[in-house]
C-alpha positions in Angstrom: 2.9 -9.0 -54.6 3.9 -7.7 -51.1 2.2 -9.4 -48.2 0.3 -6.9 -46.1 0.9 -7.4 -42.3 -1.6 -5.6 -40.2 -0.5 -4.1 -36.9 -2.1 -5.6 -33.8 -4.9 -3.4 -32.3 -3.9 -1.0 -29.6 -5.4 -3.1 -26.8 -3.6 -6.2 -28.1 -0.3 -4.3 -28.3 -0.8 -3.1 -24.7 -1.3 -6.8 -23.6 1.9 -7.8 -25.4 3.8 -5.0 -23.7 2.4 -6.1 -20.4 3.5 -9.7 -20.9 7.0 -8.7 -21.9 7.2 -6.2 -19.0 6.0 -8.8 -16.5 8.7 -11.2 -17.8 11.4 -8.7 -17.0 9.8 -7.9 -13.7 9.9 -11.6 -12.8 13.6 -11.9 -13.8 14.6 -9.1 -11.5 12.6 -10.3 -8.5 13.9 -13.9 -8.7 17.5 -12.9 -9.5 20.1 -14.0 -6.9 23.3 -13.4 -8.7 25.9 -10.9 -7.4 25.7 -8.8 -10.6 24.8 -5.2 -11.3 21.2 -5.8 -10.5 21.8 -6.6 -6.8 23.6 -3.4 -5.8 21.1 -1.4 -8.0 18.1 -3.0 -6.3 19.5 -2.3 -2.8 20.3 1.3 -3.7 16.8 1.9 -5.1 15.2 0.5 -1.9 16.6 3.3 0.3 19.0 5.5 -1.6 18.2 9.0 -2.8 21.0 11.5 -3.4 22.7 10.0 -6.4 20.7 7.0 -7.4 17.4 8.9 -7.9 18.8 11.5 -10.3 20.4 8.8 -12.4 17.2 6.8 -12.4 15.2 9.9 -13.4 17.3 10.3 -16.5 16.9 6.7 -17.5 13.1 6.8 -17.0 12.8 10.1 -18.8 14.7 8.7 -21.8 12.4 5.7 -21.8 9.2 7.9 -21.8 10.5 10.1 -24.6 10.4 7.2 -27.0 7.3 7.6 -29.2 4.7 5.3 -30.8 4.4 1.6 -30.0 8.0 1.1 -29.2 7.6 3.8 -26.6 4.6 1.9 -25.1 6.8 -1.2 -24.7 9.9 0.6 -23.4 8.1 2.9 -21.0 6.0 0.1 -19.5 9.0 -2.3 -19.2 11.2 0.4 -17.5 8.3 1.2 -15.1 7.8 -2.4 -14.0 11.6 -2.9 -13.7 11.8 0.2 -11.6 9.2 -1.2 -9.1 10.8 -4.7 -9.2 14.2 -3.4 -8.1 13.3 -2.2 -4.5 11.4 -5.4 -3.9 14.4 -7.4 -4.9 16.6 -5.1 -2.8 14.4 -5.8 0.2 14.8 -9.6 -0.2 18.5 -9.3 -0.9 19.2 -7.1 2.2 16.7 -8.6 4.6 15.9 -5.1 5.8 13.7 -4.9 8.8 11.0 -2.2 9.2 8.4 -1.3 11.8 6.0 -3.8 10.1 8.5 -6.4 8.7 11.2 -8.7 10.1 14.1 -9.3 7.8 12.3 -8.2 4.7 9.4 -10.7 5.0 7.8 -11.7 8.2 4.9 -9.3 9.0 4.7 -7.4 12.3 1.9 -5.4 14.0 -0.7 -4.2 11.4 0.9 -6.2 8.6 0.7 -9.4 10.6 -3.1 -8.9 11.2 -3.8 -8.6 7.5 -1.6 -11.6 6.7 -3.0 -13.9 9.4 -6.5 -12.9 8.6 -5.9 -13.8 4.9 -5.0 -17.3 6.2 -8.2 -17.4 8.4 -10.3 -16.6 5.3 -8.7 -19.5 3.4 -9.5 -21.8 6.3 -13.1 -20.6 6.6 -12.7 -18.5 9.7 -13.7 -15.0 10.6 -11.2 -12.2 10.4 -10.1 -10.2 13.4 -11.6 -6.9 14.6 -8.6 -5.1 13.2 -9.0 -6.3 9.7 -12.8 -5.8 9.9 -12.0 -2.1 9.9 -10.9 -2.4 6.3 -11.7 -5.9 5.0 -11.0 -5.4 1.2 -7.2 -5.8 1.6 -7.1 -9.0 3.7 -9.8 -10.4 1.5 -7.8 -9.7 -1.7 -4.6 -11.0 0.0 -6.5 -14.3 0.8 -7.3 -14.6 -2.9 -3.6 -14.2 -3.9 -2.4 -16.5 -1.1 -4.9 -19.1 -2.3 -3.9 -18.6 -5.9 -0.1 -19.0 -5.1 -0.6 -22.0 -2.8 -0.1 -19.7 0.2 3.3 -18.4 -1.0 3.6 -15.1 0.8 6.6 -13.8 -1.2 4.9 -14.6 -4.5 1.7 -12.8 -3.3 3.6 -9.7 -2.3 5.4 -9.7 -5.7 2.0 -9.8 -7.4 0.7 -6.8 -5.4 3.8 -4.8 -6.2 3.4 -5.6 -9.9 -0.3 -4.5 -9.7 0.8 -1.2 -8.2 3.5 -0.7 -10.9 0.9 -1.3 -13.7 -1.7 0.9 -12.1 0.8 3.8 -11.6 2.1 3.3 -15.1 -1.3 3.8 -16.6 -1.9 6.8 -14.4 1.3 8.4 -15.5 0.6 7.8 -19.2 -2.7 9.6 -18.8 -0.8 12.7 -17.5 1.7 12.3 -20.3 -1.1 12.5 -22.9 -2.2 15.9 -21.7 0.9 17.5 -20.1 4.0 15.9 -21.7 6.8 13.7 -20.6 8.5 16.0 -18.0 5.4 16.3 -15.9 4.6 12.6 -16.2 8.0 11.4 -15.2 8.1 13.7 -12.2 4.8 12.2 -11.1 6.1 8.7 -11.6 9.1 9.4 -9.5 7.1 10.8 -6.6 4.8 7.9 -6.6 7.7 5.4 -6.8 9.5 7.1 -3.9 6.4 6.8 -1.8 5.6 3.2 -2.7 9.1 1.7 -2.4 8.9 2.0 1.4 5.8 -0.2 1.4 6.8 -2.6 -1.3 7.0 -6.1 0.0 4.8 -5.5 3.1 1.3 -6.9 3.7 -0.1 -3.4 4.3 -3.3 -2.0 2.9 -1.3 0.9 1.5 0.1 -1.3 -1.2 -3.4 -1.8 -2.7 -5.0 1.5 -1.8 -2.3 3.6 -3.4 -2.6 2.2 -7.0 -6.4 2.2 -6.8 -6.3 5.9 -5.7 -4.0 6.7 -8.6 -6.2 4.8 -11.1 -9.3 6.6 -9.8 -7.6 10.0 -10.4 -6.4 8.9 -13.8 -10.0 8.0 -14.8 -11.3 11.4 -13.7 -8.4 13.0 -15.5 -9.3 11.3 -18.7 -13.0 12.0 -18.3 -12.3 15.8 -18.1 -10.3 15.6 -21.3 -12.9 13.5 -23.1 -15.8 15.3 -21.4 -17.3 11.9 -20.4 -19.6 11.8 -17.5 -19.7 8.0 -17.5 -15.9 7.8 -17.2 -15.9 10.4 -14.4 -18.5 8.4 -12.5 -16.4 5.3 -12.7 -13.3 7.3 -11.6 -15.2 8.6 -8.6 -16.2 5.1 -7.7 -12.5 3.9 -7.9 -11.3 6.8 -5.8 -13.9 6.1 -3.1 -13.1 2.4 -3.3 -9.4 3.2 -2.7 -10.4 5.1 0.4 -12.3 2.1 1.7 -9.2 -0.1 1.1 -6.9 2.4 2.9 -9.1 5.0 4.7 -7.7 8.5 4.7 -8.5 11.9 3.2 -12.2 11.5 2.7 -12.9 15.2 2.0 -11.3 14.9 -1.5 -14.4 12.9 -2.7 -17.0 15.6 -2.5 -14.6 18.2 -3.9 -13.7 16.1 -6.9 -17.4 15.4 -7.4 -18.3 19.1 -7.4 -15.4 20.0 -9.7 -16.3 17.3 -12.2 -19.9 18.3 -12.1 -19.0 21.9 -12.9 -16.5 21.0 -15.7 -18.8 18.4 -17.3 -21.9 20.6 -17.2 -23.9 21.3 -20.4 -23.8 24.8 -21.9 -27.2 25.7 -20.3 -26.4 24.3 -16.9 -24.7 25.9 -13.9 -23.7 22.5 -12.7 -24.4 18.9 -13.9 -27.2 18.0 -11.4 -27.8 14.5 -12.7 -24.1 13.7 -12.6 -23.9 15.1 -9.1 -26.5 12.7 -7.8 -25.1 9.7 -9.8 -21.6 10.5 -8.6 -22.8 10.7 -5.0 -24.6 7.4 -5.4 -21.5 5.5 -6.6 -19.4 7.0 -3.7 -22.1 5.7 -1.3 -22.0 2.4 -3.1 -18.3 1.9 -2.4 -19.0 2.4 1.4 -22.0 0.1 1.2 -19.9 -2.7 -0.4 -17.3 -2.2 2.3 -19.9 -2.7 5.0 -21.2 -5.8 3.3 -17.7 -7.3 3.2 -17.3 -6.6 6.9 -20.5 -8.7 7.4 -19.2 -11.4 5.0 -15.7 -11.8 6.4 -15.9 -10.8 10.1 -17.9 -11.8 13.1 -21.0 -9.7 13.9 -19.2 -7.3 16.1 -16.8 -6.3 13.4 -17.1 -2.6 12.5 -15.8 -0.7 9.6 -13.6 2.4 10.3 -14.0 1.9 14.1 -10.6 3.4 14.8 -11.7 6.7 13.3 -13.6 7.2 16.5 -10.2 6.9 18.4 -8.6 9.5 16.1 -11.5 11.9 16.5 -11.2 11.7 20.3 -7.5 12.4 20.0 -8.3 15.4 17.9 -11.0 16.6 20.2 -8.7 16.4 23.2 -6.1 18.7 21.7 -4.2 16.6 19.1 -3.3 13.5 21.1 -2.5 10.1 19.6 -5.3 7.8 18.5 -4.7 5.6 21.5 -5.2 8.5 24.0 -8.8 7.6 24.5 -7.8 4.2 26.0 -5.2 5.9 28.2 -7.9 8.1 29.7 -10.7 5.5 29.7 -9.1 2.0 29.9 -12.6 0.6 30.7 -13.5 1.1 27.1 -11.4 -1.9 26.1 -13.9 -4.1 27.9 -16.7 -2.9 25.6 -17.2 -4.7 22.3 -17.8 -3.0 18.9 -19.9 -1.5 17.6 -20.9 -0.2 21.1 -17.3 0.8 21.8 -17.2 3.0 18.7 -20.5 4.6 19.4 -19.4 5.4 23.0 -16.1 7.0 21.8 -17.9 9.0 19.2 -20.3 10.3 21.9 -17.4 11.2 24.2 -15.6 12.9 21.4 -18.6 15.0 20.4 -19.3 16.0 24.0 -15.6 17.1 24.4 -15.9 19.2 21.2 -19.0 20.9 22.5 -17.6 21.4 26.0 -14.0 22.5 25.0 -14.0 23.6 21.3 -10.6 25.3 21.9 -9.1 21.8 22.3 -10.5 20.8 18.9 -9.0 23.9 17.3 -5.7 23.2 19.1 -5.7 19.6 17.8 -6.4 20.7 14.2 -3.6 23.2 14.3 -1.3 20.6 15.8 -2.0 18.2 13.0 -1.5 20.9 10.3 1.7 21.9 12.0 3.0 18.3 11.9 1.9 17.9 8.3 4.2 20.8 7.2 7.0 20.2 9.8 10.6 19.1 9.1 10.0 15.7 10.6 9.2 12.0 10.1 5.5 12.9 9.8 5.6 15.7 7.2 3.7 15.7 3.9 6.8 14.7 1.9 8.8 12.8 4.5 9.0 9.8 2.1 11.5 12.0 0.1 14.0 11.7 2.9 17.6 11.7 1.6 20.9 10.4 3.0 21.5 13.7 4.8 19.3 16.4 6.4 20.5 19.0 3.9 19.4 16.9 0.9 16.0 16.3 2.6 15.5 20.0 3.4 16.4 21.2 -0.1 14.1 18.5 -1.6 11.3 19.4 0.7 11.3 23.1 0.1 11.7 22.6 -3.6 8.6 20.4 -3.6 6.7 23.0 -1.5 7.6 25.7 -4.0 6.4 23.6 -6.9 3.1 23.0 -4.9 2.6 26.7 -4.6 3.2 27.1 -8.3 0.7 24.4 -8.9 -1.9 26.5 -7.2 -0.8 29.6 -9.1 -1.2 27.7 -12.4 -4.9 27.1 -11.4 -5.4 30.7 -10.2 -4.0 32.0 -13.5 -6.5 29.9 -15.5 -9.4 28.9 -13.2 -11.3 27.0 -16.0 -8.4 24.6 -16.6 -10.0 21.3 -15.9 -6.8 19.4 -14.9 -5.0 21.9 -12.8 -8.4 22.6 -11.1 -8.9 19.0 -10.4 -5.5 18.8 -8.7 -6.1 22.0 -6.7 -9.5 20.9 -5.3 -8.1 17.4 -4.5 -5.2 19.1 -2.6 -7.7 21.3 -0.8 -9.5 18.1 0.1 -6.3 16.6 1.5 -5.6 19.7 3.6 -9.1 19.8 4.9 -8.8 16.1 6.0 -5.5 16.6 7.8 -7.1 17.3 11.3 -9.0 14.0 11.0 -6.1 12.0 9.6 -3.3 12.8 12.1 0.1 12.6 10.4 1.6 11.5 13.7 -0.5 8.3 13.9 1.7 6.7 11.2 5.1 7.3 9.7 5.8 8.9 6.3 2.1 9.9 5.7 1.2 6.2 5.5 -2.5 7.0 6.2 -2.6 9.2 3.0 -1.8 6.3 0.6 -5.1 6.4 -1.3 -4.6 10.1 -2.2 -0.8 10.2 -2.5 -1.3 10.7 -6.2 -2.4 14.3 -5.3 1.0 14.8 -3.5 2.6 14.1 -6.9 0.2 15.9 -9.2 0.3 19.2 -7.3 4.0 19.8 -7.7 3.8 18.3 -11.2 1.4 21.1 -12.1 4.1 23.4 -10.7 6.6 21.8 -13.2 4.0 22.3 -15.9 3.6 26.0 -15.0 7.4 26.5 -15.2 7.6 24.7 -18.6 4.7 26.9 -19.9 6.8 30.0 -19.3 9.8 28.8 -21.3 8.4 26.7 -24.2 11.8 25.2 -25.1 11.9 23.1 -28.2 13.7 20.3 -26.5 10.8 19.8 -24.1 8.1 17.3 -25.0 4.5 18.3 -25.8 1.2 16.8 -24.9 0.6 13.8 -27.1 -3.1 12.7 -27.3 -2.0 9.7 -29.4 -0.5 8.0 -26.3 -2.7 5.3 -24.7 -5.5 5.8 -27.2 -7.5 2.9 -25.8 -8.8 3.4 -22.3 -6.7 0.7 -20.7 -6.9 2.6 -17.4 -10.6 1.8 -17.2 -10.1 -1.8 -18.3 -7.3 -2.5 -15.8 -9.3 -0.7 -13.0 -12.4 -2.8 -13.7 -10.4 -6.1 -13.7 -8.7 -5.1 -10.4 -11.9 -4.2 -8.6 -13.6 -7.4 -9.9 -10.7 -9.4 -8.4 -10.7 -7.5 -5.1 -14.5 -8.0 -4.8 -14.8 -11.5 -6.3 -11.5 -13.1 -5.1 -12.6 -13.4 -1.4 -16.0 -14.8 -2.5 -14.2 -17.6 -4.4 -12.0 -18.3 -1.4 -14.9 -18.2 1.0 -17.0 -20.5 -1.2 -14.4 -23.3 -1.1 -12.5 -23.0 2.2 -9.4 -25.2 2.7 -10.3 -26.9 6.0 -7.2 -28.1 7.9 -6.9 -31.8 8.7 -7.2 -33.0 12.3 -3.7 -33.7 13.7 -3.7 -36.0 16.8 -0.6 -35.7 18.9 0.5 -35.1 22.4 3.3 -33.1 24.0 5.4 -33.6 27.2 3.9 -32.3 30.4 4.4 -28.6 30.8 4.7 -28.0 27.0 2.3 -26.1 24.8 1.3 -27.5 21.4 0.2 -26.0 18.1 -0.4 -27.2 14.6 0.5 -25.3 11.5 0.8 -25.6 7.7 4.3 -24.8 6.5 4.3 -23.0 3.1 7.0 -21.7 0.8 7.8 -18.0 1.0 6.7 -17.7 4.6 10.0 -18.2 6.6 13.5 -17.0 7.0 16.6 -19.1 8.0 19.5 -17.9 10.1 22.7 -19.4 8.8 26.3 -19.8 10.2 28.8 -17.1 9.3 31.2 -19.6 7.8 28.6 -21.0 5.4 29.4 -19.8 1.9 26.3 -18.4 0.1 24.9 -15.1 -1.1 22.4 -13.6 1.3 18.9 -13.6 -0.2 15.5 -14.5 1.0 15.0 -16.8 2.9 18.7 -17.5 3.9 20.7 -14.9 5.8 24.0 -15.1 7.6 23.6 -14.5 11.4 25.5 -11.2 11.1 23.2 -9.9 8.4 20.1 -11.0 10.3 21.4 -9.3 13.5 22.1 -6.0 11.8 18.7 -6.1 10.2 16.6 -6.7 13.3 18.3 -3.8 15.1 16.2 -1.5 12.9 13.1 -2.7 14.7 11.4 -0.4 17.2 11.0 -2.8 20.1 14.1 -3.4 22.2 12.6 -6.5 23.8 12.0 -8.0 20.4 15.5 -7.1 19.3 17.0 -8.7 22.4 15.0 -11.9 21.8 16.1 -12.2 18.1 19.7 -11.4 19.1 19.6 -14.6 21.3 18.8 -16.8 18.3 21.5 -19.1 17.1 22.3 -20.2 13.5 20.2 -23.2 12.4 17.0 -21.4 13.6 14.1 -20.4 11.3 11.3 -17.9 11.9 7.9 -18.1 10.4 4.6 -16.4 10.9 1.4 -18.3 10.6 -1.9 -19.3 12.3 -2.3 -22.2 14.7 -4.9 -24.5 13.2 -5.9 -25.8 16.6 -7.0 -22.4 17.9 -6.8 -20.2 14.8 -4.7 -17.8 16.8 -1.6 -16.0 15.4 1.9 -17.5 16.0 5.3 -16.0 15.3 7.4 -19.2 15.5 11.1 -19.9 16.1 12.0 -23.4 15.1 15.1 -25.5 14.3 15.6 -25.3 10.5 16.0 -29.0 10.1 12.5 -29.6 11.5 10.8 -27.8 8.7 9.1 -30.2 6.3 8.4 -29.8 2.6 6.1 -26.9 1.7 2.4 -27.7 1.9 2.8 -30.1 4.9 1.0 -29.9 8.2 3.1 -30.0 11.3 2.3 -30.6 15.0 4.8 -28.7 17.3 5.6 -28.9 20.9 7.1 -25.9 22.7 6.1 -22.9 24.7 4.5 -19.6 24.3 6.4 -16.5 25.4 5.6 -15.4 28.9 7.2 -12.0 28.8 4.4 -9.4 28.4 6.1 -7.6 25.5 6.8 -10.8 23.6 3.2 -12.1 24.3 2.0 -9.1 22.2 3.7 -10.7 19.1 2.4 -14.2 19.9 5.9 -15.6 20.1 6.1 -19.4 20.1 9.3 -21.4 20.5 9.1 -24.9 19.0 11.2 -27.5 20.6 10.3 -30.5 18.5 7.9 -31.8 15.8 5.3 -34.2 17.2 3.3 -34.9 14.1 3.7 -34.5 10.3 1.2 -34.8 7.5 2.8 -34.4 4.1 1.1 -32.9 1.1 
């Protein structure tokens, strides 16, 4: 008698696939050997012209595999795809505008990172992070979970993004086939790889925005108002994590209310009100987390008032209001924000032509051939490749709109079209020039992939080739997108509450320093520092150890010449780390002799001096001369 072996349930099989995929992801991220993975990872971090077409073929082949084997292979390939650029960043030590040598956070990224440490130590977050508290709160949970290992925490965030994007792509594959889905995956990958390994809110806002759209996508297929309501909540939540194109929310709500109406209704009124309520709920939760994590003067979205003034004044930068009115820096929030809003509205009333000029300027930059254009993250090795790619994508976007015009009742192409209209309507209020590579559009970047993907779908509909895949509603039968979204939001909301409830108060370190020296006290943790090594030392460059030549080439990609000059003066045997001084809870970017660093988890008292040069003071530079106290784990 044959033994009957039942197959695991779909949800159990998805969990098995996830565990295997995470295992492969981990192997790539921790790999330090000079094999094929190393050059692949470095090429996928920044390459385009040759590596992306080859990658596309591999990913396409993986997503063409059917049934449960296809679930495993497609998920594994997706997580490996996202692991490689992160490993490439840590192998190359690449510096960016927000990262030193592939790890240490600068500017915005440093605020989020340092505020995550403040939350762990029971302190209030800065006014900067109070503008969008969900990300530093979630980062504090991950840092607490990993024993403050910054690298490990960043690897978890990248894995979360890969999983969320994978589930989104599979939803599209269900309804529109493999070609459309893989195209979407590559667009989202090309956007995310620039932010992978950085402590920026884009790394969480992007996957949440994609998941929200995936839930609405599925709700239109299933005609489920409950699922659509949840999808709207996730979309709105993503825009609270990384504020951006807010106008997509009412347009998606209206479209879903029209598609999901009953036969005797013009529009689903009850759904309309419930959808508006959950959108409002996401903003309410954001305001409550500002109150929970920040001091009383912390204000959500306060920098939107700055951008509005820049728009009202003819399209100037968001810092323009402080150039014109430096006295505003002396006013604390929320009064500062209210004052700037009032000034901006007065300017719009008095000189509406400047408002129009500013809007036209922002739209012009959005469609320009520049660093700030809509698809600037598709930049190739040469200008010709970039221009060809950009105009190809624009053509596909136009075809995406044509697909909807040809069939206005199509729920999915209509959803993409109204979301794209919401993005375009938001452009004047989300200036592309205020951040590189449309960074401010992270929570709605899925729309940048879906619109040209609908253009691909339109082209494929005209040919109907047998070799092309078809929609397969058997893919992802269980609603794992909703399950994963729920778990992620629970962690984002609940994680900071757990950390806040049991803060890790630092011990008191009593020590003195020589006259004329400054003193700070820190906790040194694994995955938070880089070491500059001698050229003659034989080892393979990989985080945290880099030869001086590799380090020097890397820091020349930074934007600040004073910072570059300072780092160029550092000698081998020096380490850099970013942390918070537990005596004052102020930020500190520290240079320290490598041999002084204790074992991870130890508390260290340091004597040295703060930078006195104005430009370096901005980065809270501290040069440690000696260790004056040590408390081991």
